[in-house]
C-alpha positions in Angstrom: -69.0 79.0 32.0 -70.1 80.8 35.1 -69.8 78.0 38.2 -72.2 79.0 40.7 -72.3 75.9 43.0 -70.1 75.5 45.5 -69.2 72.3 47.3 -67.2 72.9 50.4 -65.6 70.3 52.2 -65.1 69.1 55.8 -62.0 70.2 57.9 -59.0 67.9 57.2 -60.7 66.2 53.9 -59.1 68.0 51.5 -55.7 66.1 51.4 -56.1 63.4 48.6 -57.4 66.4 46.7 -54.2 68.2 47.4 -52.4 65.1 46.0 -54.7 65.2 42.8 -56.9 62.3 43.1 -59.8 62.5 41.3 -62.7 61.5 43.4 -64.5 63.3 46.4 -66.4 61.2 48.3 -69.7 61.9 50.1 -68.1 61.7 53.2 -66.0 64.3 53.1 -68.4 67.0 51.8 -69.9 69.4 54.4 -72.0 71.1 52.3 -73.3 72.3 48.7 -74.8 75.5 48.1 -76.2 77.2 44.8 -78.1 73.8 44.1 -76.4 72.4 41.3 -78.4 69.6 39.0 -76.6 66.4 38.1 -73.6 66.6 36.4 -73.3 70.3 36.9 -69.6 71.9 37.3 -69.1 73.2 40.6 -66.0 74.6 42.3 -64.5 72.6 45.6 -63.3 74.6 48.4 -61.6 73.5 51.5 -63.5 74.1 54.9 -61.9 77.9 54.8 -63.5 78.7 51.6 -60.0 78.4 49.6 -60.6 76.9 45.9 -58.9 73.4 45.3 -60.5 72.1 42.3 -63.4 72.3 40.0 -65.3 68.9 39.1 -68.7 67.4 38.2 -71.4 66.8 40.7 -73.0 63.5 41.2 -75.9 63.8 44.2 -76.6 60.4 43.7 -73.5 58.6 44.0 -71.0 58.0 46.8 -68.6 59.6 44.6 -70.2 62.9 45.2 -67.9 64.8 42.6 -65.2 63.9 40.1 -62.4 66.6 39.5 -62.0 68.2 36.0 -59.2 70.7 36.8 -57.2 71.9 39.5 -57.0 75.1 37.6 -59.1 78.0 39.0 -58.8 79.8 35.4 -59.9 76.6 33.5 -63.2 76.6 31.6 -65.2 73.5 31.6 -66.5 73.5 27.9 -66.8 72.0 24.6 -62.9 73.3 23.9 -62.0 71.9 27.3 -63.1 68.4 26.0 -61.9 68.8 22.7 -58.0 69.8 24.1 -58.4 66.5 26.7 -59.4 64.5 23.4 -56.5 65.5 21.4 -53.9 64.9 24.4 -55.3 61.4 24.8 -55.2 60.7 20.8 -51.5 62.0 20.9 -50.5 59.8 23.6 -51.9 56.7 21.7 -50.1 57.7 18.5 -46.7 57.5 20.4 -47.4 53.8 21.5 -45.1 51.3 19.3 -47.3 48.0 19.6 -50.6 49.9 18.5 -48.7 50.5 14.7 -50.2 47.3 13.3 -53.6 47.0 15.4 -56.6 48.8 14.5 -58.3 48.7 17.6 -57.3 50.5 20.9 -58.5 52.3 23.9 -58.4 56.1 23.0 -59.9 57.7 26.3 -59.4 56.0 29.5 -61.5 58.1 32.2 -59.6 59.5 34.8 -56.2 58.8 33.7 -57.0 60.8 30.9 -58.7 63.5 32.6 -61.9 63.1 31.5 -63.6 61.1 34.6 -66.2 58.6 33.6 -65.4 58.5 29.8 -64.5 55.4 27.7 -63.8 55.7 24.4 -62.7 52.5 22.3 -61.9 52.5 18.6 -62.7 49.5 16.4 -61.6 50.3 12.7 -63.8 52.9 11.6 -66.2 52.8 14.3 -65.8 54.4 17.9 -67.6 53.0 21.1 -68.2 55.3 24.2 -69.4 54.9 27.6 -70.4 57.6 29.8 -70.2 56.4 33.2 -70.7 59.2 35.2 -73.0 62.0 35.5 -70.4 64.7 34.5 -69.9 63.2 30.9 -73.3 62.5 30.8 -74.1 66.2 30.9 -71.5 67.1 28.7 -72.2 63.8 26.0 -73.3 66.5 23.3 -69.8 68.2 23.1 -67.7 65.4 23.7 -69.3 63.5 21.0 -69.0 66.4 18.8 -65.4 66.9 20.1 -64.7 63.1 19.4 -65.8 63.6 15.4 -63.8 66.5 15.2 -60.7 64.8 16.3 -61.3 61.5 14.9 -61.8 60.7 11.4 -64.5 57.6 11.7 -67.6 56.7 10.1 -69.8 56.5 13.5 -69.8 56.8 17.1 -71.9 54.0 18.9 -72.9 54.2 22.6 -72.9 51.2 25.2 -73.7 53.4 28.3 -75.5 49.6 29.2 -73.7 49.3 32.2 -74.8 48.8 36.0 -72.5 51.5 37.4 -74.6 54.2 35.7 -77.2 53.3 38.2 -74.9 54.5 41.2 -75.1 57.9 39.3 -78.7 58.1 39.0 -78.5 57.6 35.0 -80.6 55.1 33.1 -79.0 52.5 30.8 -78.5 53.7 27.1 -77.1 51.7 24.1 -77.5 53.0 20.4 -75.7 55.3 17.5 -75.1 58.3 18.6 -73.8 59.9 15.0 -72.7 58.9 11.9 -73.3 55.7 10.2 -74.8 52.5 11.9 -72.0 49.9 12.3 -72.1 46.6 10.7 -73.1 43.5 13.0 -69.6 42.5 12.7 -66.4 44.6 12.4 -63.3 43.1 11.7 -60.3 44.4 13.5 -56.4 43.4 13.3 -54.2 42.7 16.0 -50.6 42.1 15.4 -51.0 40.1 12.3 -54.1 38.3 13.3 -57.8 39.2 12.6 -60.9 39.1 14.7 -64.3 39.8 14.2 -66.3 42.2 16.8 -70.1 42.7 17.5 -69.6 46.2 19.4 -73.7 46.2 20.0 -73.7 43.6 22.4 -70.4 42.1 23.3 -68.4 42.1 26.4 -67.5 45.5 27.6 -67.0 47.4 24.4 -67.1 44.3 22.2 -63.5 42.8 22.8 -61.0 42.5 25.3 -58.6 45.4 24.2 -57.0 45.3 27.4 -55.2 41.9 26.7 -53.5 42.9 23.6 -50.3 42.5 24.9 -50.7 39.4 27.0 -52.3 37.6 24.0 -49.2 38.3 22.3 -47.0 36.8 25.1 -49.4 33.7 25.2 -48.7 33.5 21.5 -44.9 33.1 22.2 -45.4 30.6 24.8 -47.6 28.3 22.8 -45.0 26.6 20.2 -46.0 22.6 20.7 -48.0 22.9 23.9 -51.3 21.2 24.4 -53.5 24.8 26.1 -56.5 25.5 28.1 -58.0 28.5 27.6 -60.7 29.3 30.4 -63.3 32.1 30.0 -62.3 32.4 26.4 -65.0 34.4 25.3 -64.7 35.0 21.3 -61.2 33.3 21.2 -58.3 36.0 21.8 -56.3 33.8 23.5 -56.6 30.7 21.9 -56.7 32.2 18.5 -53.1 33.5 19.7 -52.2 30.0 21.1 -52.7 28.6 17.5 -50.9 31.0 15.8 -48.0 30.5 18.4 -48.2 26.7 17.3 -50.1 25.2 20.0 -50.5 21.3 19.5 -53.9 21.8 20.5 -56.3 24.0 22.4 -59.2 23.3 24.6 -61.2 26.5 25.0 -64.3 26.9 27.2 -66.9 29.3 27.8 -70.6 29.5 29.2 -71.9 31.5 26.4 -72.6 29.9 22.6 -72.4 32.9 20.9 -69.3 33.8 22.1 -67.9 30.4 21.1 -70.1 30.8 17.8 -67.5 34.0 16.8 -64.5 32.3 18.1 -65.1 29.3 15.7 -65.8 32.2 13.2 -62.6 33.7 14.2 -60.5 30.8 13.9 -61.8 30.4 10.4 -61.0 33.8 9.7 -57.3 33.2 10.6 -57.2 30.3 8.5 -55.8 28.3 11.7 -56.3 24.2 11.9 -59.8 23.5 13.2 -58.7 20.4 14.2 -56.4 21.3 16.9 -59.1 23.2 18.7 -62.2 21.9 21.0 -64.6 24.3 21.8 -66.4 23.6 25.0 -69.9 25.3 25.9 -70.2 25.0 30.0 -69.5 26.7 32.9 -65.7 26.9 33.9 -65.8 25.9 37.5 -68.0 22.5 36.3 -65.9 21.9 33.4 -62.8 22.4 35.4 -63.9 20.1 38.4 -64.9 17.6 35.7 -61.3 17.9 34.0 -59.7 17.5 37.4 -61.9 14.2 38.1 -60.8 12.6 34.6 -57.1 13.6 35.3 -56.6 15.8 32.3 -53.6 17.8 32.0 -52.1 20.7 30.0 -49.0 22.5 29.5 -50.3 26.0 29.1 -53.6 26.9 31.2 -55.1 30.3 30.6 -57.2 31.9 33.3 -59.0 35.2 32.2 -62.3 35.2 34.0 -64.9 38.2 34.1 -64.9 40.6 36.9 -65.7 38.8 40.1 -66.1 42.0 42.3 -67.9 45.1 41.0 -67.6 46.3 44.9 -65.6 46.0 48.1 -68.5 44.4 49.6 -68.3 41.6 46.9 -64.5 41.0 47.5 -64.7 38.1 50.1 -66.9 35.9 47.6 -64.9 36.7 44.5 -61.4 35.8 46.5 -63.3 32.4 46.8 -64.2 32.4 43.3 -60.4 33.2 42.3 -59.0 30.6 44.5 -61.2 28.0 43.3 -60.3 28.6 39.7 -56.6 28.6 40.1 -56.6 25.4 42.3 -58.4 23.4 39.6 -55.9 25.1 37.1 -53.1 24.3 39.2 -54.1 20.9 39.4 -54.6 20.5 35.8 -51.1 21.9 34.7 -48.5 19.5 34.0 -45.0 19.9 36.0 -42.7 22.2 34.1 -46.0 23.7 32.6 -47.4 27.4 32.5 -50.2 29.0 34.3 -51.2 32.7 32.9 -53.9 34.0 35.7 -55.8 37.6 35.7 -57.9 39.4 37.4 -60.0 42.4 36.0 -61.5 43.2 39.5 -60.9 46.7 40.9 -61.5 45.5 44.4 -58.8 42.8 44.2 -55.6 44.4 44.5 -52.4 42.7 42.8 -51.0 42.1 46.2 -54.6 40.1 47.7 -54.4 38.5 43.8 -51.0 37.2 44.5 -52.0 35.8 48.3 -55.3 34.1 46.5 -53.5 32.3 43.7 -50.7 31.5 46.7 -53.1 30.0 48.6 -54.5 27.7 46.1 -51.1 26.5 45.1 -50.6 25.4 48.6 -54.0 23.5 48.6 -53.0 22.2 45.4 -49.6 21.1 46.8 -47.8 22.4 43.6 -44.5 24.6 44.0 -44.9 27.6 41.7 -42.6 30.4 41.0 -44.0 33.9 39.7 -41.8 34.5 36.3 -43.8 37.6 34.9 -46.4 39.9 36.2 -48.7 41.2 33.8 -50.9 44.4 33.4 -53.1 46.4 31.4 -51.4 48.2 27.9 -50.2 51.4 27.5 -53.4 52.7 25.9 -55.0 51.7 29.2 -52.8 54.5 31.1 -53.0 54.8 34.9 -52.4 58.2 36.4 -49.6 58.4 39.1 -52.4 59.7 41.5 -55.4 57.4 40.3 -53.8 53.8 41.6 -57.5 52.7 41.2 -57.2 52.9 37.3 -54.7 49.9 37.5 -57.6 47.4 37.2 -55.9 44.4 35.4 -53.1 42.2 37.2 -51.8 39.3 36.0 -49.2 36.5 36.7 -47.2 33.9 34.7 -46.6 30.9 37.1 -44.1 28.1 36.5 -44.9 24.8 38.1 -41.9 23.1 39.4 -41.3 19.6 38.3 -41.0 17.0 41.0 
């Protein structure tokens, strides 16, 4: 690889790069020479033309470059990506709670040194997302490296997300290499089974980032009446039933997701008479339950992303407050609320403030008894705090 393009920063704008943050925003750029195309490799220099790092150029994005390496001798080619993939897979092989699981995240973008690349494994298939121009430029080499490192039957692409438009990239979905996946893939997780549709399911087919938190819910569910909101294909509901819940009410707006939830309950031979699947908007259902004076011992809130950008944070905050307010009103004294936000624009501190406001309005005295995060196969680089997107609280509602 012969790097010919140079991206030069404005004076004083190299501080984040020296701290090894992997993004360069458009406002920090003084000029670009060499006419790089979208995704091309560029050398980044400070205002005095000293080498800082090497990255992928993205002319249409506010994130103008994503960093590959801070080593001037590093060559960005197929071998580079194979080495990074081997390192990432090696890390997952050390994660103890993956030993009885057949699905996990193998590549977590920036935190694994490949900005914009997501790779999830579902049994014998990989699902990939190319979310930035750099990995799009190297998609063939990355795919070859994945097949060289991992013994899988096929690789399916799910680059059908809105963030690609910010990079000037079209959405794309379909088989990339190997065998076409079946309509449903069965995965194993801590002794339970789930069917996953990697073609059209949320994210890459399943909420792999909630694996450890599903186990926690399972451990807290014995004898409890449980309300699972935004249940999707039943991950938390099945965990609760497997943990001995007295009954579970599971709510989601998608009939297809609820059908898969029902199939997952049957697959695990769990008592169907202890679960009620409700097709409806969670906000409306919670309001109806409140008006009917329903109550539960354990409430789970795992909503989809409410804020995709900083401009949506205020609206998202209102949504989070509303659902947590309803949940706390439905929660019995002495009960537990497990509540999450996966919105990157909502920090852990802000999320706690939002939930505290909801508790105040609900006239509930609440204690935090645990804080929840994404599992270790979704690592967070110390210099990239944006990688810590999932945050959760386990709350105890004081009696009286």
